[in-house]
C-alpha positions as CSV (number, residue, x, y, z in Angstrom):
1,M,0.3,0.1,0.1
2,T,1.6,3.3,-0.7
3,A,1.3,6.4,1.2
4,R,-1.0,9.2,0.0
5,P,0.9,12.8,-0.5
6,A,0.8,14.8,2.9
7,H,-1.7,17.3,1.6
8,F,-4.6,14.4,0.6
9,R,-4.3,12.6,3.8
10,H,-6.5,15.2,5.4
11,P,-9.4,16.4,2.9
12,L,-11.4,18.0,5.6
13,A,-8.2,19.9,6.5
14,L,-7.5,20.8,3.1
15,L,-11.2,22.0,2.5
16,L,-11.1,24.1,5.2
17,A,-8.0,25.9,4.0
18,L,-9.4,26.4,0.9
19,L,-12.6,27.9,2.1
20,A,-10.4,30.2,4.2
21,L,-8.6,31.3,1.6
22,L,-11.7,31.8,-0.6
23,A,-13.0,33.9,2.5
24,L,-9.7,36.3,2.3
25,P,-10.6,38.1,-0.3
26,A,-14.2,38.8,0.7
27,W,-12.8,40.0,4.2
28,A,-10.0,42.2,2.8
29,D,-13.1,44.0,0.6
30,D,-15.0,44.6,3.8
31,Y,-11.8,46.5,5.4
32,A,-10.9,48.3,2.3
33,E,-14.8,49.3,1.7
34,V,-15.1,50.6,5.4
35,Q,-11.7,52.6,5.1
36,R,-12.8,53.9,1.6
37,L,-16.0,55.3,3.2
38,H,-13.9,56.8,5.9
39,A,-11.4,58.5,3.5
40,A,-14.3,59.9,1.1
41,G,-15.6,61.2,5.0
42,Q,-18.7,58.7,5.2
43,T,-17.1,57.9,8.9
44,G,-20.7,57.4,10.1
45,E,-21.4,54.7,7.1
46,A,-18.2,53.5,7.7
47,L,-18.8,52.6,11.9
48,A,-22.3,51.2,10.5
49,Q,-20.4,48.6,8.2
50,A,-17.7,48.1,10.5
51,D,-20.1,47.1,13.5
52,R,-22.3,44.8,11.1
53,Y,-19.0,43.3,10.3
54,I,-18.3,42.9,13.8
55,G,-21.8,41.3,14.6
56,E,-20.9,38.7,11.9
57,H,-17.2,38.3,13.1
58,P,-17.0,39.7,16.6
59,R,-13.5,38.0,17.4
60,D,-12.1,39.4,14.1
61,P,-9.3,41.6,15.6
62,Q,-8.1,43.8,12.2
63,M,-12.0,45.5,12.2
64,R,-12.0,45.8,15.4
65,F,-8.9,47.6,15.3
66,I,-10.4,49.6,12.2
67,K,-13.3,50.4,14.1
68,A,-11.1,51.7,17.0
69,N,-9.4,54.2,14.7
70,L,-12.3,55.6,13.3
71,L,-13.8,56.1,16.6
72,S,-10.9,57.9,17.4
73,A,-11.3,60.0,13.8
74,S,-14.6,60.7,14.7
75,G,-13.9,62.6,18.2
76,Q,-14.4,59.4,20.0
77,P,-11.8,58.7,22.0
78,Q,-12.8,56.9,25.2
79,A,-15.1,54.4,22.8
80,A,-11.8,53.6,20.9
81,E,-9.5,53.5,24.0
82,Q,-12.3,51.0,25.4
83,M,-12.0,49.1,22.2
84,L,-8.2,48.7,22.2
85,E,-8.2,47.6,25.5
86,Q,-10.2,44.9,24.8
87,L,-8.2,44.1,21.7
88,T,-5.0,44.0,24.0
89,R,-6.6,41.4,26.3
90,D,-8.2,39.2,23.5
91,Y,-4.7,39.3,21.6
92,P,-2.1,40.1,23.7
93,E,0.3,39.1,21.2
94,L,-0.6,41.8,18.8
95,A,2.0,45.4,19.2
96,E,-0.3,47.7,17.1
97,P,-3.2,48.1,19.7
98,W,-1.1,48.9,22.7
99,N,0.8,51.6,20.4
100,N,-2.7,53.2,19.5
101,L,-3.7,53.0,23.1
102,A,-0.3,54.8,23.7
103,V,-1.3,57.8,21.4
104,L,-5.1,58.6,22.6
105,R,-3.2,58.4,26.3
106,A,-0.6,61.0,25.4
107,A,-3.1,62.9,24.0
108,R,-4.8,63.4,27.3
109,G,-1.6,64.1,28.8
110,E,-1.1,60.7,30.3
111,L,2.6,60.3,28.9
112,A,3.3,57.6,32.1
113,A,0.4,55.4,30.9
114,A,1.1,56.4,27.8
115,R,4.6,55.4,27.8
116,A,3.6,51.9,29.6
117,A,1.5,50.9,26.6
118,L,4.4,51.2,24.6
119,E,6.9,49.3,26.4
120,N,3.9,46.6,25.9
121,A,3.7,47.1,22.5
122,L,8.0,47.0,22.0
123,R,8.2,43.8,24.1
124,I,5.7,42.3,22.0
125,Q,7.1,43.5,18.8
126,P,10.5,45.1,19.3
127,D,11.4,46.4,15.7
128,Y,7.9,48.3,15.4
129,A,9.6,51.8,14.2
130,T,6.2,53.8,14.9
131,A,6.2,52.5,18.7
132,L,9.8,53.5,18.8
133,E,9.2,57.0,17.4
134,N,5.8,57.4,19.5
135,L,8.2,56.0,22.8
136,G,10.9,58.8,21.8
137,D,8.0,61.8,21.4
138,V,6.6,60.7,24.6
139,Q,10.3,60.7,26.6
140,A,10.5,63.9,25.1
141,R,7.5,65.3,25.8
142,E,7.9,64.0,29.9
143,A,11.4,65.4,29.8
144,L,10.2,68.5,29.1
145,R,7.6,68.5,32.0
146,S,10.6,67.8,33.8
147,Y,12.5,70.9,33.0
148,Q,10.0,72.8,33.1
149,R,9.2,71.7,36.8
150,A,12.5,72.1,37.4
151,R,12.9,75.8,36.7
152,T,9.6,76.4,38.9
153,L,11.8,75.3,41.7
154,D,15.1,76.7,40.8
155,A,14.0,79.8,38.3
156,G,17.8,81.2,38.2
157,N,19.5,77.9,36.8
158,P,20.4,78.9,33.3
159,R,20.6,75.3,32.1
160,L,17.4,74.9,31.9
161,A,15.7,77.9,29.5
162,P,17.9,76.4,26.5
163,K,17.0,73.0,27.4
164,I,13.1,73.6,27.7
165,E,13.3,76.0,24.4
166,A,15.2,73.4,22.6
167,L,12.8,70.6,23.6
168,G,9.7,72.9,23.0
169,S,11.2,73.5,19.5
170,L,11.3,69.8,18.6
171,L,8.0,69.1,20.1
172,K,6.5,72.1,17.9
173,A,7.7,70.5,14.9
174,R,6.8,67.0,15.4
175,A,3.2,68.5,16.0
176,G,3.5,70.4,13.0
177,A,4.9,67.3,11.1
178,G,1.3,65.7,11.8
179,G,2.8,63.6,15.2
């Protein structure tokens, strides 16, 4: 008796793999359509379509991530943060939700919480360039706060003004560049 090739040993596994591959373009189309709607200024419809998709695929991390970004972009940062926090619990192996969570926290001025979220992202994916850049931005803002506080405690310190000015200029340039 000759052995069957490995790809024929488990016809059910082969069938499931083929079905999954066939479904991928449809899912990709759903992601693209939600993002297209948002880019066209139809964020409400994009959110509605994301909700419909999530209703059918409640554990899909990508659409949940997209929806969190839509919520943030539409002025609903608390809802976005809740969705990202849930993603970090459901998919602790994903770095992107941690990064985006950090961005929301930094925007509120919660720099220590933002730094902690970025450190989580980098533990998961040490070569995540965006998270590294965001961590640098958070650390620069933390340094600026420290220098400003030091100046209130020691107003005569001549070393503080140039540091505050340099960091302030750096952060303004970063904010002006869309960061």
